[in-house]
C-alpha positions as CSV (number, residue, x, y, z in Angstrom):
1,M,6.8,3.5,8.4
2,K,5.4,0.4,6.8
3,I,1.7,-0.1,7.5
4,T,-0.2,-3.1,6.5
5,F,-4.0,-3.2,6.2
6,I,-6.0,-6.5,6.7
7,G,-9.3,-5.4,5.5
8,F,-9.7,-2.3,3.3
9,G,-13.4,-1.5,2.9
10,N,-14.8,2.0,3.6
11,V,-13.0,2.4,6.8
12,G,-9.7,0.6,6.0
13,A,-9.3,2.1,2.6
14,S,-9.9,5.6,3.8
15,L,-7.4,5.3,6.6
16,A,-4.9,3.7,4.3
17,D,-5.3,6.5,1.8
18,H,-4.7,9.2,4.3
19,L,-1.7,7.4,5.9
20,Q,-0.1,7.0,2.5
21,R,-0.5,10.6,1.7
22,V,1.3,11.7,4.9
23,G,4.3,9.6,3.9
24,H,3.8,6.0,5.1
25,E,4.3,2.9,2.9
26,V,1.0,1.2,2.8
27,F,0.4,-2.5,2.0
28,L,-2.9,-4.2,1.3
29,A,-2.9,-7.8,2.5
30,S,-4.6,-9.9,-0.1
31,S,-4.1,-13.3,-1.6
32,N,-6.0,-12.1,-4.7
33,P,-4.6,-8.9,-6.3
34,N,-7.4,-8.9,-8.8
35,S,-10.2,-9.0,-6.3
36,E,-13.0,-6.4,-6.5
37,S,-12.0,-5.0,-3.0
38,V,-8.4,-4.5,-4.2
39,K,-9.5,-2.9,-7.4
40,K,-11.8,-0.5,-5.5
41,A,-9.0,0.5,-3.0
42,L,-6.6,1.1,-5.9
43,T,-9.0,3.5,-7.5
44,L,-8.7,5.6,-4.3
45,N,-5.0,5.5,-4.2
46,T,-2.8,3.8,-6.8
47,A,0.3,4.0,-4.5
48,F,-1.0,1.1,-2.4
49,K,1.2,-2.0,-2.6
50,V,-0.7,-5.3,-2.7
51,M,1.0,-8.2,-1.1
52,E,0.2,-11.8,0.0
53,P,-1.0,-11.6,3.6
54,N,1.9,-13.4,5.3
55,N,4.5,-11.3,3.7
56,A,2.5,-8.1,4.1
57,V,2.2,-8.7,7.8
58,K,5.9,-9.9,8.2
59,N,7.2,-6.7,6.5
60,A,4.9,-4.3,8.5
61,D,5.8,-2.0,11.4
62,I,2.1,-1.7,12.3
63,V,-0.9,-3.8,11.2
64,F,-4.4,-2.3,10.9
65,L,-7.2,-4.8,11.4
66,A,-10.2,-3.4,9.6
67,T,-12.2,-6.5,8.6
68,P,-15.7,-7.3,9.6
69,Y,-15.5,-8.4,13.2
70,E,-16.6,-12.0,12.4
71,A,-13.6,-12.5,10.1
72,N,-11.0,-11.6,12.8
73,A,-10.4,-15.2,14.0
74,E,-9.8,-16.5,10.5
75,V,-7.6,-13.8,9.2
76,L,-5.4,-13.6,12.4
77,D,-5.0,-17.3,12.4
78,A,-3.7,-17.2,8.8
79,V,-0.9,-14.9,9.9
80,A,-0.3,-16.2,13.4
81,E,3.4,-16.5,13.1
82,E,4.1,-13.3,11.2
83,I,2.0,-11.1,13.5
84,K,3.9,-12.0,16.7
85,G,5.4,-8.9,18.2
86,K,3.5,-6.6,15.9
87,I,1.3,-3.7,16.9
88,I,-2.3,-4.4,15.8
89,V,-4.6,-1.4,15.5
90,D,-8.0,-2.8,16.0
91,C,-10.5,-0.9,14.0
92,T,-13.2,-3.6,14.3
93,N,-16.5,-3.7,16.3
94,P,-18.6,-6.7,17.4
95,V,-22.1,-5.7,16.4
96,G,-25.0,-8.0,17.4
97,P,-28.7,-8.1,16.5
98,D,-30.6,-4.9,16.8
99,L,-27.3,-3.0,17.0
100,N,-26.4,-4.4,20.4
101,H,-22.9,-5.3,21.5
102,G,-21.9,-8.6,19.8
103,L,-20.3,-10.0,22.8
104,N,-23.1,-9.3,25.2
105,N,-21.2,-6.5,27.0
106,V,-19.1,-9.0,28.8
107,R,-15.8,-8.4,27.1
108,S,-14.6,-6.1,24.4
109,G,-13.8,-7.2,20.8
110,A,-10.4,-5.8,21.2
111,E,-9.7,-8.1,24.2
112,E,-10.9,-11.0,21.9
113,V,-8.4,-9.8,19.3
114,Q,-5.6,-9.8,21.9
115,S,-6.5,-13.4,22.9
116,L,-6.4,-14.4,19.2
117,A,-2.9,-12.8,18.9
118,P,-1.5,-13.1,22.4
119,H,2.1,-12.2,21.3
120,S,1.1,-9.0,19.7
121,F,0.3,-5.5,21.1
122,V,-3.3,-4.5,20.5
123,V,-4.5,-0.9,20.4
124,K,-8.1,-0.1,19.9
125,A,-8.5,3.0,17.7
126,F,-10.4,4.5,14.8
127,T,-13.7,2.9,15.8
128,I,-16.0,5.5,17.4
129,Y,-17.3,7.0,14.1
130,G,-18.6,5.8,10.8
131,Y,-16.5,5.7,7.7
132,E,-17.5,9.3,6.6
133,N,-15.2,10.8,9.2
134,F,-12.3,8.6,8.1
135,Q,-12.8,9.9,4.6
136,N,-12.8,13.5,5.8
137,N,-12.3,14.6,9.4
138,S,-12.0,18.3,8.8
139,Y,-14.3,20.6,10.7
140,P,-12.7,23.9,9.9
141,T,-15.3,26.2,11.5
142,Y,-14.3,25.0,15.0
143,N,-11.1,25.8,16.8
144,V,-10.7,22.3,18.2
145,K,-9.8,19.1,16.4
146,P,-12.1,16.1,16.5
147,V,-11.0,13.6,19.2
148,M,-9.8,10.0,18.5
149,M,-10.0,8.0,21.6
150,F,-7.8,4.9,21.9
151,C,-6.7,2.4,24.5
152,G,-4.3,-0.5,25.0
153,D,-2.1,-2.2,27.5
154,D,1.3,-1.5,26.0
155,E,2.4,2.1,26.4
156,P,5.1,2.2,23.7
157,S,2.6,0.8,21.2
158,K,0.0,3.3,22.2
159,Q,2.5,6.1,21.7
160,K,3.1,5.0,18.1
161,V,-0.6,4.8,17.4
162,A,-1.1,8.3,19.0
163,D,1.5,9.7,16.7
164,L,-0.4,8.3,13.6
165,I,-3.6,9.7,15.0
166,S,-1.9,13.2,15.3
167,Q,-0.5,12.9,11.8
168,L,-4.1,12.3,10.5
169,E,-5.1,15.6,12.2
170,W,-7.1,14.1,15.1
171,D,-6.7,15.0,18.7
172,P,-5.5,11.7,20.3
173,L,-7.0,10.9,23.7
174,D,-5.6,7.9,25.6
175,V,-8.5,6.4,27.7
176,G,-6.6,3.7,29.4
177,G,-6.0,0.0,29.2
178,L,-7.5,-2.5,26.7
179,P,-10.6,-3.2,28.9
180,Q,-11.7,0.4,28.1
181,A,-12.3,-0.8,24.5
182,L,-15.6,-2.1,25.6
183,H,-16.7,1.4,26.2
184,L,-15.3,2.7,22.9
185,E,-17.3,0.0,21.1
186,H,-20.4,1.2,22.9
187,M,-19.5,4.8,21.6
188,T,-19.5,3.3,18.1
189,L,-22.9,1.8,18.6
190,L,-24.1,5.1,20.0
191,W,-22.9,6.9,16.9
192,V,-24.3,4.3,14.6
193,R,-27.7,4.3,16.2
194,M,-27.9,8.2,16.1
195,V,-26.8,8.3,12.5
196,R,-27.9,5.2,10.7
197,V,-31.2,4.6,12.7
198,N,-32.3,8.1,13.9
199,G,-31.1,10.1,10.9
200,A,-28.5,12.4,12.5
201,S,-25.8,13.8,10.2
202,P,-22.8,11.5,9.7
203,N,-20.7,14.6,9.8
204,M,-20.7,14.5,13.5
205,V,-17.7,13.8,15.8
206,W,-16.8,14.2,19.5
207,A,-14.3,16.6,20.9
208,A,-12.3,16.8,24.1
209,L,-12.3,20.2,25.7
210,K,-9.5,20.9,28.2
211,R,-9.5,23.9,30.5
């Protein structure tokens, strides 16, 4: 599968690395192949292919959006035509002052992404932890896999994202339609407050136990 990353910082580059290593063709969308962010990502995995954003999105089967949330409108507008009909995996989180929800708890960031790309299929995923668990999600002393919750309104798109989640050794848990993204974004804030503010270990994930 061809997967394009718009945004490849700590979260995006880690996910891109693992997806390439399980057999996918990964593109970094960048108008400047010599940028520091591109160079840093390539030190992680030299197999990444750097491509101008419009072509990178046009050629993709799935697009991962892993930019700072504030950049979403600009980057999506720049590829508005190419992203039509594409699955967008929204890895972004609207974070406001004092680690509150950046959209005042009224609407999820993923729903805003859907409004910015109305002819695409947005799936919220890879957001409920910090980057440490995207670099390494192995917890070998437990007999359950860490859970990755996701949501979206288009079932075929969610199934494709669930398959990627499974390939990366997470336990995929579909929590419903796209409005559920608001609650996933609050889970991210919970994790961030626990770890970044209160000093809990970043090597901490959720699990879904089924009887």
